[in-house]
C-alpha positions as CSV (number, residue, x, y, z in Angstrom):
1,M,115.9,34.4,113.0
2,A,114.7,32.6,110.0
3,A,114.3,29.3,111.9
4,L,112.7,30.9,115.0
5,E,109.8,28.7,116.3
6,T,108.1,30.8,119.0
7,T,104.6,31.9,117.8
8,A,102.4,34.9,118.5
9,T,98.9,34.0,117.1
10,L,96.2,36.7,116.9
11,D,92.9,35.8,118.6
12,K,90.5,38.3,116.9
13,A,87.7,37.4,119.3
14,T,89.6,38.7,122.3
15,D,92.0,41.1,120.6
16,E,94.9,39.3,122.1
17,F,98.1,37.5,121.0
18,V,98.7,34.0,122.2
19,I,102.4,33.5,122.8
20,N,103.4,29.8,122.6
21,S,106.5,27.7,122.5
22,P,105.4,24.8,120.3
23,T,108.6,22.7,120.6
24,I,111.4,22.1,123.0
25,T,113.7,23.7,120.5
26,S,111.7,26.9,120.7
27,T,112.8,27.5,124.3
28,K,114.4,30.9,124.8
29,Y,117.9,30.3,126.0
30,W,120.7,32.3,127.6
31,T,118.8,35.6,128.0
32,G,120.3,37.7,130.7
33,D,118.3,38.0,134.0
34,L,115.6,35.8,132.6
35,G,116.0,32.9,135.1
36,R,114.8,34.7,138.2
37,F,114.5,38.5,138.1
38,I,113.1,40.3,135.1
39,T,109.4,41.1,135.2
40,H,108.9,42.0,131.5
41,G,110.8,41.4,128.3
42,V,110.7,41.9,124.5
43,V,109.9,38.5,123.0
44,F,110.6,37.8,119.3
45,A,108.0,35.5,117.8
46,R,106.4,34.6,114.5
47,C,103.3,36.7,113.9
48,I,100.5,34.4,112.9
49,V,97.1,35.8,111.6
50,D,94.5,33.5,110.1
51,K,97.3,30.9,109.5
52,N,99.3,33.6,107.6
53,D,102.9,34.0,108.8
54,Y,104.0,37.6,108.8
55,G,107.5,36.8,110.0
56,V,109.3,37.6,113.2
57,Q,107.9,40.5,115.2
58,A,108.6,41.9,118.6
59,F,106.2,41.8,121.6
60,M,106.3,43.2,125.1
61,V,105.4,40.4,127.4
62,P,105.0,40.4,131.2
63,F,106.8,37.5,132.9
64,R,106.3,38.0,136.6
65,D,104.1,39.8,139.1
66,V,105.9,43.0,139.8
67,D,105.2,42.8,143.6
68,T,105.7,39.1,144.3
69,Y,108.0,38.1,141.3
70,K,105.9,34.9,140.9
71,R,105.7,33.7,137.3
72,L,102.5,34.6,135.5
73,K,100.2,32.0,134.0
74,G,101.7,30.5,130.8
75,F,105.3,31.5,131.6
76,D,108.0,29.1,132.8
77,S,111.7,29.8,133.3
78,G,114.8,28.8,135.2
79,D,118.4,29.7,135.7
80,L,121.0,28.0,133.5
81,G,123.3,27.3,136.5
82,P,126.9,28.3,137.2
83,K,129.2,29.4,134.4
84,F,132.9,29.8,134.0
85,G,132.5,33.4,135.1
86,Y,130.2,36.4,134.9
87,N,127.9,34.7,137.4
88,S,126.4,38.1,138.5
89,K,124.4,37.8,135.3
90,D,121.4,35.5,135.7
91,N,121.3,33.8,132.3
92,G,118.1,31.8,132.0
93,W,115.7,29.8,129.8
94,A,112.0,30.4,129.2
95,T,109.0,28.8,127.6
96,F,105.5,30.0,126.9
97,D,102.3,27.9,127.1
98,H,99.6,29.8,125.3
99,M,100.2,32.9,127.2
100,R,97.9,35.8,126.4
101,I,98.9,39.4,125.9
102,P,96.9,42.4,124.5
103,R,97.3,42.9,120.7
104,T,98.7,46.4,121.4
105,N,101.7,44.8,123.2
106,M,103.2,44.2,119.7
107,L,105.9,46.8,119.1
108,M,104.5,48.7,116.2
109,G,107.2,51.3,115.3
110,I,108.1,49.4,112.1
111,S,105.0,47.3,111.4
112,S,101.4,47.3,112.7
113,L,98.5,45.0,113.0
114,S,94.9,46.1,113.4
115,K,92.2,44.4,115.4
116,E,90.8,43.0,112.1
117,G,94.1,41.4,111.3
118,D,95.4,43.9,108.7
119,F,99.2,43.8,108.7
120,K,101.2,46.8,107.5
121,I,104.9,47.5,107.2
122,M,105.5,51.2,108.0
123,G,109.3,51.4,108.4
124,D,112.5,49.7,107.5
125,P,113.3,46.5,109.5
126,K,117.0,47.3,109.2
127,V,116.6,49.6,112.2
128,L,116.5,46.4,114.4
129,Y,120.2,45.8,113.6
130,T,121.1,49.0,115.6
131,T,120.4,47.2,118.9
132,M,123.0,44.5,118.2
133,M,125.3,47.1,116.9
134,L,125.1,49.2,120.1
135,I,126.3,46.3,122.2
136,R,129.1,45.5,119.7
137,T,130.2,49.1,119.9
138,S,130.5,48.8,123.6
139,I,132.5,45.6,123.1
140,V,134.9,47.4,120.8
141,E,135.4,50.0,123.5
142,C,135.7,47.7,126.6
143,C,138.1,45.0,125.2
144,P,141.1,47.3,124.9
145,N,140.4,48.7,128.4
146,Y,140.4,45.1,129.9
147,S,143.7,44.5,128.0
148,L,145.3,47.7,129.3
149,L,144.3,46.8,132.9
150,A,145.9,43.4,132.5
151,L,149.1,45.0,131.1
152,K,149.2,47.5,133.9
153,I,149.2,44.7,136.4
154,A,151.9,42.8,134.5
155,L,154.2,45.8,133.9
156,R,153.9,46.9,137.5
157,Y,154.8,43.4,138.7
158,G,157.7,43.3,136.2
159,S,159.0,46.6,137.7
160,V,159.4,45.1,141.2
161,R,159.9,41.4,140.7
162,R,163.6,40.4,140.4
163,Q,165.0,37.1,139.2
164,F,168.6,35.9,138.5
165,A,171.8,37.8,139.2
166,T,172.5,38.6,135.5
167,I,173.7,42.2,135.8
168,K,177.4,42.3,135.2
169,G,179.4,43.4,138.2
170,Q,176.3,43.3,140.6
171,R,175.0,40.8,143.0
172,I,171.5,42.2,142.9
173,E,169.1,40.3,140.7
174,R,167.7,41.8,137.5
175,K,164.1,43.2,137.3
176,I,162.2,41.0,135.0
177,I,161.0,44.0,133.1
178,D,164.6,44.5,132.0
179,Y,164.7,41.2,130.2
180,Q,164.2,41.4,126.4
181,T,161.8,38.5,126.4
182,F,159.5,40.2,128.9
183,Q,159.6,43.4,126.9
184,H,159.0,41.6,123.5
185,T,156.0,39.8,125.0
186,L,154.1,42.8,126.4
187,T,155.3,45.9,124.5
188,P,153.7,44.9,121.2
189,L,150.4,44.2,123.1
190,L,150.6,47.5,124.8
191,A,151.0,49.3,121.4
192,Q,148.3,47.3,119.8
193,N,145.7,47.9,122.5
194,L,146.5,51.6,122.7
195,S,145.9,51.8,119.0
196,L,142.6,50.0,119.4
197,C,141.5,52.7,121.8
198,F,141.7,55.2,118.9
199,V,139.7,52.8,116.7
200,A,137.1,52.5,119.5
201,N,136.7,56.3,119.6
202,Y,136.1,56.4,115.9
203,I,133.5,53.7,116.1
204,K,131.7,55.4,118.9
205,Q,131.5,58.7,116.8
206,E,130.4,56.9,113.7
207,F,127.7,54.9,115.6
208,K,126.3,58.1,117.0
209,E,126.2,59.6,113.5
210,M,124.5,56.5,112.1
211,N,121.9,56.5,114.8
212,D,121.1,60.2,114.1
213,K,120.6,59.3,110.5
214,V,118.5,56.2,111.2
215,A,116.2,58.4,113.3
216,V,115.3,60.3,110.1
217,R,115.1,57.0,108.0
218,N,118.5,57.4,106.5
219,F,120.3,54.0,106.5
220,D,123.3,54.9,104.4
221,K,125.8,54.2,107.1
222,L,124.3,51.0,108.3
223,P,126.1,48.5,105.9
224,V,129.5,49.9,106.6
225,M,129.0,50.0,110.4
226,H,127.6,46.5,110.4
227,H,130.7,45.3,108.5
228,L,133.1,47.2,110.8
229,L,131.4,46.2,114.1
230,A,131.1,42.5,113.1
231,G,134.8,42.3,112.2
232,L,136.1,44.5,115.0
233,K,134.0,42.7,117.6
234,A,135.9,39.5,116.7
235,H,139.2,41.2,116.3
236,V,139.3,43.2,119.6
237,S,138.0,40.3,121.7
238,E,140.7,37.9,120.3
239,V,143.4,40.5,121.0
240,M,142.0,40.9,124.5
241,M,142.0,37.2,125.3
242,N,145.6,36.9,123.9
243,T,146.6,39.9,126.0
244,L,145.0,38.7,129.2
245,D,146.7,35.3,128.9
246,K,150.1,36.6,128.1
247,A,149.9,39.3,130.9
248,R,148.9,36.7,133.4
249,R,151.7,34.3,132.4
250,S,154.2,37.1,132.5
251,C,153.6,37.3,136.3
252,G,154.5,33.7,136.9
253,G,152.8,32.0,139.8
254,A,151.7,35.3,141.3
255,G,149.6,35.9,138.2
256,Y,147.6,32.8,139.1
257,Q,146.5,34.1,142.5
258,S,143.0,35.4,142.8
259,N,144.3,38.6,144.4
260,S,146.4,39.4,141.3
261,G,143.5,41.1,139.6
262,F,143.5,38.7,136.7
263,T,140.7,36.5,137.9
264,E,138.0,39.1,137.5
265,L,139.4,40.4,134.2
266,I,139.5,36.9,132.7
267,A,136.0,36.0,134.1
268,C,134.6,39.2,132.5
269,G,136.5,39.0,129.3
270,S,136.3,35.3,128.4
271,P,132.6,35.3,127.4
272,I,133.0,38.2,125.0
273,P,134.3,36.1,122.0
274,T,131.0,34.1,122.3
275,Y,128.2,36.5,123.2
276,E,126.7,39.0,120.7
277,G,127.9,36.7,117.9
278,D,130.5,34.0,117.9
279,N,133.7,35.4,116.5
280,T,134.0,33.0,113.6
281,V,130.4,33.8,112.6
282,M,131.1,37.6,113.0
283,L,134.1,37.4,110.8
284,L,132.3,35.5,108.0
285,Q,129.5,38.1,108.2
286,S,132.0,40.9,107.9
287,A,133.6,39.1,104.9
288,R,130.4,39.4,102.9
289,F,130.7,43.2,102.7
290,V,134.3,42.9,101.3
291,F,133.0,41.0,98.3
292,K,130.5,43.9,97.7
293,L,133.4,46.3,97.9
294,V,135.4,44.3,95.3
295,K,132.4,44.4,92.9
296,A,132.2,48.1,93.3
297,A,135.9,48.5,92.7
298,Q,135.7,46.4,89.5
299,K,133.0,48.7,88.2
300,G,135.2,51.7,88.9
301,G,132.8,53.1,91.4
302,P,133.8,55.1,94.5
303,L,134.5,53.1,97.7
304,P,133.4,54.3,101.1
305,Y,135.8,55.3,103.8
306,P,138.0,53.6,104.9
307,F,138.2,51.0,102.1
308,S,139.8,52.9,99.2
309,Y,142.8,50.5,99.3
310,I,140.7,47.8,97.6
311,G,140.7,49.8,94.4
312,K,144.5,50.4,94.4
313,S,145.9,47.1,93.2
314,K,148.5,48.6,90.9
315,E,149.7,51.1,93.5
316,L,150.1,48.5,96.2
317,A,151.9,46.1,93.9
318,A,154.6,48.7,93.7
319,V,155.4,48.4,97.5
320,K,157.0,45.0,96.9
321,G,160.5,45.0,98.2
322,K,159.9,47.6,100.9
323,G,160.3,47.0,104.6
324,K,163.6,45.1,104.4
325,S,165.3,47.2,107.1
326,V,164.4,48.2,110.6
327,Q,164.5,51.8,109.6
328,E,161.9,51.3,106.9
329,M,159.6,49.3,109.3
330,M,159.8,52.2,111.7
331,D,157.9,54.2,109.2
332,V,154.2,53.7,109.9
333,N,153.4,54.5,106.2
334,V,155.4,51.5,105.1
335,V,153.7,49.3,107.6
336,E,150.3,50.5,106.4
337,Q,151.2,49.8,102.8
338,A,152.4,46.3,103.7
339,L,149.2,45.4,105.6
340,A,147.2,46.9,102.7
341,A,149.1,44.8,100.1
342,R,148.7,41.7,102.2
343,A,145.0,42.2,102.7
344,L,144.4,43.0,99.0
345,S,146.4,40.0,97.9
346,Q,144.3,37.7,100.1
347,I,141.1,39.3,98.9
348,E,142.0,38.9,95.2
349,T,143.1,35.3,95.8
350,T,139.9,34.4,97.6
351,V,137.7,36.1,95.0
352,K,139.4,34.2,92.1
353,A,139.2,30.9,93.9
354,I,135.5,31.2,94.6
355,A,134.8,32.4,91.0
356,A,136.7,29.5,89.5
357,S,134.5,26.9,91.4
358,D,131.3,25.6,89.9
359,A,130.1,24.2,93.3
360,P,126.7,25.4,94.7
361,E,126.9,28.7,96.6
362,K,126.2,27.1,100.0
363,V,128.9,24.5,99.4
364,K,131.3,27.3,98.6
365,D,130.4,29.2,101.7
366,N,130.4,26.4,104.2
367,E,132.6,23.6,102.9
368,L,135.2,24.9,100.4
369,F,136.2,28.5,101.1
370,A,135.2,29.4,104.6
371,R,138.8,29.0,105.8
372,M,140.1,31.3,103.0
373,K,137.4,33.9,103.8
374,L,138.5,33.9,107.5
375,D,142.1,34.5,106.6
376,M,141.1,37.2,104.1
377,I,138.9,39.1,106.6
378,K,141.4,38.9,109.4
379,A,144.0,40.5,107.1
380,H,141.5,43.1,106.1
381,I,140.5,44.0,109.7
382,D,144.2,44.1,110.7
383,Y,144.7,46.8,108.0
384,I,141.6,48.7,108.7
385,S,142.5,48.8,112.4
386,L,145.9,50.3,111.6
387,Y,144.5,52.7,109.1
388,L,141.8,54.1,111.4
389,F,144.4,54.4,114.2
390,K,146.8,56.3,112.0
391,D,144.1,58.5,110.6
392,Q,142.7,59.4,114.0
393,V,146.1,60.3,115.3
394,E,146.8,62.5,112.4
395,K,143.5,64.3,112.9
396,T,144.2,65.1,116.6
């Protein structure tokens, strides 16, 4: 948003904003339904008044005639063309050539601008984050569902498909679901995605509570939810893509047929790691909050749910040596402790490495320690996912 180039310049004489795309790079790109269909849209642009830049604001802009769907003066757009999948969504581009809209078309719930050009901030801009968080909440919910549909197809296929006469004393071929390799490929994915359904239910409840608080100007839950949703969006979509691929491959050539059901699932699922935030970017955003938690723990302050493990370094060090037997690893508490110890170890290692470097902050962030931060946040999200699942099951 900081580099956004589209401008909305106030013309005091006519009480209008002039929406303009001053450069090629200011072209709006990838917006859903923009190419051909939508008649109105909320455009983010830099609010310019008397050459003063008041930052990025939101404006309701008409794009097309509501009867003929012809483009209005000053608006140009087009479809981006065929994609790998999800072609029901008309992703498009748009530019504005000194397009005029009434001043009152500026969305003024958070900030306002008078006819005389007086700009005021009336609310907290943080509320704008809730729109992105809504979509990420739906992603956290839908990805395990896509995965479970794919696993249902594969497990049903494995229950009827037979291959090789490997059953002692019988000529009939063995069902592929009875092969250990088939079971070990899909059973862990089934368990993981079922657990993520519990995580999704928790996230939905927390998002609703956060929205209720935001409505009364209470933003206490927003930092935690932003952290969880950024990390979980990346986590669940990576799990989903891994599940879809392994489920399809488990069905052999039959899984590659369009009528297998995998075609639509993969077409719908494959854009998710990219839209609403590239997964790598989301993980690195989520990692920032972990460093804040570490600072809070170092000061001895309380840590918000569900991050208390970050302040339990001594307790988690005591779990070393556990989990050496199958029986121990069947205990979910041992697994939870192991994941917590791994995550905290990576957090502490990353924090120490960054603190020991005298490189500029941007060099640290982008050139030296980005890989370490990714490994750290993945371990953290793995633990949080298990912890939330376990806690939700125990509460039901």
